[in-house]
C-alpha positions, 0 to 999 in steps of 0.5 A: 366657368370661362365667363366667371374666369374672365370676370375674375380677370377683369376684377384683378385688373380693376383693383390695381387701377382703383388702388392707384387712382385712390392714392392720387385722389385722396392726397391733399390737394397740395399733392397734385400738379400739371406740366411745370414750366419754370424750374423753381427749387424748393429753396427758391419757393421757400425764400420767396414765400418768406419774403413776400408773405402777407401773413408774415408781414401781418405778424411783423406789425405785432412786433412793431407794436411791441417796440412802440410800447417799449418806447412808451415804457422807456419814456416814462422815466423822463419828465412829463410836461403839461402846458396850458395857454388861454386867452379871454376877456379881462375885467378892468382892475386898477389900484392896489390892495392897500390903496383900494380900487375904483373898480368893483367886482359886482360891476365889472368893466371889460375893456381888454383881454388877458393871456395866461400860460400855465406849465407843469413839469413832473419828474418821477423820482421813485416808483417802487419798481413800476417804471422798471417793471413796465420796461421789462414787460415791454422788452419781453413783449418784443421777444414774444412778438418776434418769436411769433414771426419765426413761428409763422415762418416755420409754419409756412416753410412746412406748408410749402414743403407739403405742397412741393413734395405732394406735387411731386407725388401727384406727378408720379401717381399720374404717371403710374395711372397713364402707364396702366391706362396705356396697358388697358388701351393695348388690351382693349385693342387686342380684344377688339382684334380677337373679337373680329377674328372670332377667337375662342374664349373671348367675348364682348363682356371682356371688352365692355369691362376693359372699357369701363375700367379705362373710363374709371381711370380717365375719370380719376385722372381728371380728379387728380389733375384738378388737385394738381392744378390746385397744388400749383396754385397753392405754391404760386400763391404762397411764393407770390408768383403771377399765375399768368407766368409759366411754372415748373419745379426743378424735379419731376418726381420724388426721391428719397435721398438718405439724410442723417438726423439727430437722435430723438433725445437730442432732437427733443432737447433742441426743440425745447431750446429752439422752438419759437413757441418755447421762446414765447412762453419763456418771454411771456412768463418774464413779461407777466411777472414784470406786470405783476410787480408793476401792479403791486407798485400801485400799493405804494406812493409814487414820489416825484419832483415838480416844477410849476410855473405861471405867466398871466398878463392883462393890460387893464389890470394893475399888477399886485406887489403885495405877496398876500395878493394873487391875481390869476389874470395878471401875475407870474411865478415859478416853484420847484416842489417835492411830492408824492401821489397815492390813490386809495381805491378800496380793492381795485388795485388788489383786484388788478394784482390778482388778475395779473397773477392769474395771467402769469399763472396761465402762461406758466401752464402754457409753458408746461403744456409746451414742454410736454407736447413738443417732445411728443411731436419730435418723437412722432416725426422720428417714428414717421421717418422710421416707418417711411424708411421701413416701407421704402425697403419693403416696397423697393425690391417688391415693385421692381420685381413686380414690374418684371413680372408685369412685363413678362405677363404682358409679353406672354399675353401678347404672344398668346401663350399667357393667361389674362389671369396672370396679367391681372395679378401682375398688374395688381401687384405692380400697381399696389407696390409702386403706389406704396413706394411713392407714398413712402418716398413722400412720407420720408421727405415729409417726415424730414420736414416735420423733424426740422419743424418740430425741432425748431431748425426749419427757419435756421436751416433756410437762412443758411 
């Protein structure tokens, strides 16, 4: 019976350790960290990430492409000039149309060269809205790409916050593991002394179990330390810091400072207004609508004003003055004309129109999905915040009283007036409640970060 009681006592000591180490290990790798050495605040890390991130620069290149397309669309309103210059051998051609020529086309005599410059200038006059539509589509495309930059920035801000708070959680969990490990070490030392003194009711099985539990703690601590290192590496990577330099956060543990947040309904309305995803779909709808109109304009003729000019000369050919005669190697003229251009393609244009309309409808469905999904994300973030607050309240008094219980149980055990069963129960309660309290603080801070992210305030808050 005594042996069974000692087994139950050992089990009660092992359970809280397993709970603690499990919490530390199953956290994302972003939630672990080593001894810090530089004092970076969360704001510092976010600002460095936004300033140095290759991901943001990559998306910014998309915005530059959109601006270049806008320049192309705007340039469509201006004249388009085409100049062709050629040089080649010139067959001799003497005389006039009226007087005849001693040279013959079937027996050419090439003894010189000709130079010919041909120019064509075309100014669009009326395109049934094509140029205007392309310009509008390009302008809205710039808004889409800029919103993508903001979306990427918001995602990176949330990622850095997850790493930051996770690292602090890991520090707290590692401290809790070390605290329990120290208690185990003391219990092991006391058990060893009791075995040497041949104290009744103590045998070597108790010592084996305590050492086994201590080994499990140390093993899981190494796993937690590994995650800690990876989280530190992640923060330094996103912030563009040199891995050879010391790194430390401004805080050593989690806190849950009270913060006021907007009501759920207001947050959902704010999200539909501020979220970069909504900016993208709104601008995308206007852009695709403009592209539909641009394709529809191809059903009508395109009116233009044109200037055609030619200058050609050859030293071995007589320039003709007869208006009915034209020598392509030795003549010159300029003419201004009005014209229109129309292409009949038997269904190709209408197919392009249907494709553009389908793209427009697709963006419309994306907008509908965003209008439904984004409010749900806001509601979920608020619900997670409420849950974290309730857990904080439930565990705050609990872990503090469990700590007092554990201190009293250890003191009684050391004085020989307490039972190991009591010590195990106190350790189990303290470990579980303290770990839950740390997780609630982590969830609280992360829920606040998620609310800023889901309402679209993340980038604007960091810009302040």
